[in-house]
C-alpha positions in Angstrom: -0.2 -0.1 -0.1 1.6 3.3 -1.2 0.6 6.9 0.6 2.4 9.9 2.4 4.0 9.3 5.7 1.6 11.6 7.4 -1.4 9.0 7.1 -2.2 6.2 8.9 -4.2 3.2 7.3 -5.9 0.9 9.6 -6.2 -2.1 8.6 -2.7 -1.7 7.1 -3.9 -5.4 5.4 -6.5 -7.9 5.3 -8.9 -10.2 3.2 -12.9 -10.1 1.9 -15.0 -7.0 2.5 -13.7 -4.7 4.9 -13.5 -0.6 5.8 -10.2 1.3 5.4 -9.4 4.5 8.1 -7.2 6.8 7.0 -6.2 9.2 9.7 -3.1 11.6 10.9 -1.1 11.6 14.2 0.4 14.2 12.4 -1.6 17.4 12.3 -1.4 20.0 9.2 0.1 22.9 10.4 0.3 24.7 6.8 -1.7 26.9 5.9 -2.7 24.5 2.2 -4.4 21.4 2.4 -1.8 18.1 1.6 -2.6 15.1 -0.6 -1.9 11.9 -0.7 -3.3 8.5 -3.2 -3.9 5.7 -0.8 -3.5 3.1 -3.7 -4.9 -0.3 -2.5 -3.7 -3.6 -4.2 -4.8 -7.4 -4.4 -4.4 -10.6 -6.4 -5.9 -10.5 -9.7 -7.5 -7.3 -9.7 -6.8 -3.6 -11.0 -5.3 -1.4 -7.8 -8.0 0.9 -6.6 -6.5 4.2 -5.8 -8.3 7.0 -3.5 -7.3 10.8 -3.3 -7.0 11.5 0.6 -7.0 15.0 1.7 -6.4 16.7 5.1 -7.7 20.5 5.3 -4.6 23.1 6.2 -4.9 25.2 9.4 -6.9 28.3 9.2 -5.5 31.4 8.7 -5.1 33.1 12.2 -3.2 35.9 14.1 -2.8 36.1 17.6 -1.7 39.4 19.2 -1.9 41.1 22.5 -5.0 42.8 23.0 -3.7 46.5 24.5 -0.2 48.3 24.5 0.1 51.5 26.3 2.8 54.0 25.9 4.5 55.1 29.3 4.8 58.8 28.4 4.6 60.7 25.3 7.0 59.8 22.3 7.6 56.8 24.0 7.8 53.3 21.8 5.2 50.5 22.3 6.1 47.0 21.0 3.3 44.8 19.9 4.2 41.1 19.7 2.1 38.7 17.7 2.1 35.3 15.4 0.0 34.6 12.5 0.4 32.2 9.9 -0.8 34.5 7.1 1.5 35.4 4.0 0.6 39.2 4.4 -0.8 41.3 7.4 -1.8 44.8 7.1 -1.4 46.7 10.3 -3.7 49.7 10.9 -4.3 52.1 14.3 -6.2 53.8 16.3 -9.3 55.4 15.2 -10.7 57.9 12.5 -8.4 60.7 12.6 -5.5 59.2 14.4 -1.9 60.2 13.1 -0.2 57.2 14.8 2.0 55.2 12.0 3.6 51.9 13.2 7.2 51.4 12.4 8.0 48.0 11.3 11.0 46.2 12.2 13.7 46.1 9.3 13.5 42.3 9.6 11.4 39.4 11.0 11.9 35.7 12.0 8.9 33.1 11.0 9.4 29.2 11.6 13.1 30.0 12.2 13.8 32.0 8.8 14.8 35.5 9.0 13.4 37.6 6.5 13.5 41.1 5.2 10.2 43.3 5.9 8.5 44.6 3.2 8.0 47.7 4.9 5.4 50.6 4.8 2.4 47.9 5.2 0.5 49.5 7.2 -2.9 51.7 6.4 -4.9 54.2 8.1 -8.1 53.5 9.3 -10.8 55.5 7.2 -11.8 58.5 7.8 -13.5 61.8 6.4 -11.6 63.4 3.7 -12.2 66.7 1.2 -12.7 65.9 -2.4 
């Protein structure tokens, strides 16, 4: 029986009519589904292939709820985690002039990457046209 290593098949062999269960002890931590083909073989018959998919982890952002500066002009660091490919930052309410400063580099999954910089937007506010 051929399959990806993450797919666990029970029973792995047998005879007669049976139900085959496919599970995984290894959660899919990626955002995209992963797939394998389960091929079942028996003597004197054509092998049967079955597509098996495991859904990816939903996109998430986990960050602290609040941050406070000790005084005017002080820096505030907000830490968090996400598996999103792109993040958009906005701060405050309508008319706020705060602008986040993003670090030059960040580390994700042990890989250091240069930040695109400037990936922020101000919340919508009334504007003269």
